[in-house]
C-alpha positions in Angstrom: 155.2 80.4 141.1 154.0 83.7 143.0 153.6 85.5 139.9 150.6 83.7 138.6 147.8 85.8 139.9 144.3 84.7 140.0 141.3 86.6 140.8 138.8 84.6 143.2 136.5 85.3 145.9 134.2 83.2 147.9 131.2 85.2 146.3 131.9 84.1 142.8 130.0 80.7 143.9 126.7 82.3 144.3 123.9 80.2 145.9 121.1 79.3 143.3 117.8 77.7 143.4 118.1 73.8 143.8 118.1 72.1 140.2 119.9 75.1 138.4 121.7 74.3 135.4 124.4 76.7 135.9 127.5 74.7 137.8 128.2 77.6 140.4 130.3 74.8 142.3 133.1 74.9 139.5 134.3 78.4 141.3 134.7 76.4 144.6 136.3 73.2 143.0 138.9 75.1 140.6 140.8 76.8 143.0 140.5 74.0 145.7 142.0 71.4 142.9 144.9 74.0 141.9 145.8 74.4 145.5 145.6 70.3 146.0 147.9 69.8 143.0 150.3 72.3 144.5 150.2 74.2 141.4 149.4 77.4 143.2 149.2 78.8 146.9 146.8 80.8 148.9 149.2 83.9 147.9 148.6 83.2 144.3 144.4 84.2 144.5 143.6 87.6 145.3 140.2 88.9 146.2 139.0 91.8 144.0 137.3 94.9 145.7 134.4 96.8 144.3 134.5 99.1 141.1 134.1 103.0 141.0 130.5 103.5 139.1 132.0 105.5 136.4 134.3 102.3 135.2 131.1 100.4 134.6 129.6 103.2 132.9 132.3 103.3 130.3 131.0 100.2 128.9 127.3 99.7 130.1 124.1 102.3 129.9 123.3 104.2 132.8 119.8 103.1 133.0 120.8 99.5 132.7 123.2 99.6 135.4 120.9 101.6 137.7 118.3 98.9 137.3 120.9 96.2 138.3 122.3 98.2 140.9 118.7 99.0 142.3 117.6 95.7 141.6 114.5 97.1 139.6 115.4 95.4 136.2 111.9 94.4 134.8 111.1 90.7 135.4 111.2 89.6 131.7 114.9 91.2 131.7 115.6 89.3 134.8 114.7 86.1 133.2 116.9 86.8 130.3 119.8 86.8 132.6 119.3 83.4 133.9 119.8 84.4 137.4 117.3 85.7 140.2 118.2 89.2 140.9 119.8 90.0 144.4 122.1 92.2 146.0 124.7 89.8 146.6 124.4 88.6 142.8 125.2 92.2 142.0 128.1 92.4 144.1 129.3 89.1 142.5 129.2 90.8 139.1 130.9 93.6 140.2 133.9 92.0 141.9 134.1 89.8 139.1 134.8 92.8 136.8 137.4 94.3 139.2 139.0 90.9 139.2 139.6 91.4 135.3 140.7 94.7 135.7 143.4 93.8 138.5 144.2 90.9 136.4 145.1 93.1 133.5 147.7 95.1 135.9 149.3 91.6 136.9 149.4 90.6 133.1 151.4 93.6 132.2 153.7 92.9 134.7 154.2 88.9 134.6 152.6 88.3 131.1 149.6 86.5 132.1 146.6 86.5 134.8 143.4 84.8 135.4 140.0 85.0 136.7 138.3 82.0 138.3 135.2 83.3 136.8 134.4 86.0 134.5 134.2 85.8 130.6 130.3 87.2 130.7 130.5 87.9 127.3 126.5 88.1 126.6 126.2 91.3 128.5 125.6 94.3 126.0 125.7 97.8 126.6 122.3 97.9 127.9 121.1 94.3 128.6 122.1 91.3 130.5 121.5 87.5 129.1 122.9 84.0 129.4 124.3 83.9 132.8 125.9 87.5 132.1 124.9 90.7 133.7 128.1 92.9 133.2 130.7 92.2 130.6 133.8 91.6 132.6 136.4 91.7 129.7 134.7 94.7 127.9 134.8 96.7 131.4 138.6 96.0 131.5 139.3 96.6 128.1 137.5 100.1 128.2 139.5 100.6 131.7 142.8 100.0 129.9 142.1 102.3 126.9 140.6 105.0 129.0 143.7 104.9 131.3 146.2 104.8 128.1 147.1 101.5 129.5 146.7 100.0 125.8 145.8 101.7 122.7 145.0 98.2 120.7 143.2 95.5 122.4 142.3 91.9 121.0 139.4 89.8 122.3 139.9 86.0 121.7 136.7 84.6 122.4 136.7 80.7 122.2 133.5 80.0 124.0 131.3 77.9 122.4 128.8 80.7 122.2 129.2 83.8 120.2 130.2 86.9 122.4 127.5 88.9 121.3 127.3 91.3 123.8 131.2 91.7 123.4 130.9 92.6 119.6 127.7 94.9 120.1 129.9 96.9 122.9 132.8 97.4 120.5 131.1 97.6 117.1 132.9 100.2 115.2 135.5 101.0 118.1 138.9 101.0 116.2 140.9 100.1 119.5 139.4 96.8 120.0 139.3 93.9 117.7 136.7 91.0 118.5 137.2 87.7 117.4 134.5 85.0 118.2 135.0 81.5 117.1 132.0 79.7 117.9 129.1 77.3 117.3 126.9 78.4 114.1 123.8 76.8 115.5 124.1 77.6 119.3 122.9 80.6 121.7 122.6 83.0 121.0 120.2 82.6 118.3 120.2 86.5 117.2 123.9 86.8 116.7 125.9 90.2 116.7 128.7 91.1 114.4 132.3 90.6 115.9 135.0 92.1 113.8 135.9 88.2 113.0 133.5 85.5 113.6 134.1 81.9 112.5 130.7 80.1 113.0 131.5 76.2 113.2 129.2 73.7 112.5 127.8 71.1 115.1 130.2 68.1 115.7 133.5 69.9 114.8 136.5 67.8 115.9 139.9 68.9 117.5 141.4 68.7 114.0 139.2 70.8 112.3 139.0 73.2 115.1 142.7 73.7 115.5 143.2 73.7 111.9 141.0 76.8 111.9 142.4 78.4 115.1 145.8 77.9 113.8 145.2 79.4 110.2 143.6 82.3 111.6 145.1 83.7 115.1 148.9 84.4 113.9 147.7 86.4 111.1 145.2 88.2 113.0 147.7 89.1 115.6 150.2 90.4 112.6 147.5 92.3 111.2 146.2 93.9 114.5 149.3 94.4 116.3 147.6 94.4 119.8 149.4 95.6 122.7 147.0 93.6 125.1 145.1 90.6 124.5 141.9 89.2 126.7 141.3 85.3 126.3 137.8 83.9 127.1 138.8 80.2 127.6 135.3 78.6 127.6 135.5 74.7 128.1 131.8 74.4 126.7 133.7 73.3 123.3 134.3 69.6 124.9 132.0 66.7 123.3 130.6 66.4 126.7 129.1 69.6 127.2 125.4 69.5 127.4 125.0 73.0 125.7 128.0 72.9 123.1 127.3 70.7 120.1 131.0 70.4 119.5 133.3 67.5 119.3 136.4 68.4 121.1 138.4 66.1 123.5 139.8 67.4 126.6 143.4 67.1 124.7 142.2 69.3 122.0 140.9 71.8 124.3 143.9 71.8 126.3 145.9 72.2 122.7 143.7 75.3 121.9 145.0 77.0 125.1 148.7 76.2 124.4 148.3 77.5 120.9 147.0 80.9 122.1 149.2 81.1 124.9 152.2 80.6 122.7 150.9 83.5 120.2 150.9 85.7 123.4 154.5 84.6 124.3 156.0 84.8 120.8 154.5 88.3 120.3 155.2 89.3 123.9 151.5 90.5 124.3 150.0 90.3 127.9 147.1 88.3 128.4 144.0 88.3 130.8 142.1 85.1 130.8 138.5 84.6 131.9 137.2 81.1 132.2 133.8 81.4 130.4 131.3 78.4 130.2 131.4 74.8 130.8 128.3 72.7 131.2 129.5 69.0 131.1 127.1 66.8 133.0 130.1 65.4 135.2 131.5 68.6 137.1 135.0 66.8 137.1 135.3 67.2 133.2 134.6 70.9 133.7 137.0 71.4 136.4 139.7 69.3 134.8 139.5 71.2 131.5 139.8 74.5 133.2 142.5 73.4 135.3 144.4 72.4 132.2 144.6 76.0 131.2 145.9 76.9 134.6 148.5 74.0 134.2 149.7 75.3 130.7 150.1 78.8 132.0 152.3 77.6 134.7 154.5 75.5 132.6 154.8 78.2 129.9 155.0 81.4 131.6 156.8 80.5 135.0 
C-alpha cells in the first residue's frame, strides 16, 4: 500500500512540561501502531521540510508570524496558545503545515493523504490558541488556490471544538467553504461564524450525530462542487474524552470517518486528512480511534 502517504516527523512529538494536558505522546504511538499492524511500512511516512514564509503570509498576519518566528509573542498571547514558545515548537508548526501541503499533492495523485498531526483550526489570521499556532489546513487551502491547483475548497471540520480560526480566516472567501460540526457548549466560548455551523448539545449519541452528518454532507458537496476537501478528523467526539462532552462510541467515530470517505470517493474529490484533537484519559483510546481512520483509508482507497 505504498500510495498511502502520511506526513510524520519526530519533531511532531514536542516535549512539554510534566503534567501538561496535551497528549503529545500520540504522535509517536500512532505511526508506531500502524507499522506494528503492518498497515503501513516506513516508506508510507514522509518527513516534511520547511515552508517559504510567503506561503505562511498568504494566511497569517505578518506581525503575528514575525512574533512567532522571533519568539517575541507577548506572554498573554503565549498562554492563550497553551504551549511554552520555543524555536523547536515553531519549527514543529511549520513542518506540520508543510506536511499538510505535501499531503495535498499526494491526495491529488492518490485520492487521499494524511498528516499524523495538524488540524490546528483554532489559529486565526493573527492569533494562536487552544494548542494551535499556525492553521495547517488553512495554509494548505490558500496554497492550492494561489497555485491554481484548486478553485473550490471544502473544509469538513468534525473535531468536537468549533474551527473558529478557520472560519475567521475564510470569512467572505467564496472559494473556501467552511463546515464545522461541534459541541455548542464547548471551547472556544466565543465562536466565529463558519459558512455552515452545526452546534450539537452535550451528550449527543452516535445515532443523532450520524443522522445529522448524513443529512448534511452529501447535499453540501452537491451544492458546493468542491475540487478539493480537507477533513479534520478529531477523535475528541468520543464519550471517553475529558474535553469533549459528547457520547460517541469508537464504532460511531469510525462510521463518521467511513461516511466522509465514501462521499469523497463517490464524488471523486481528493481529500487531505489532519488528525485534530483527542483527550481521552487512556491514550490507547485516542490512538485506536485515530488508527481507525487510517485503517478505513487503507480498506477503502487501496
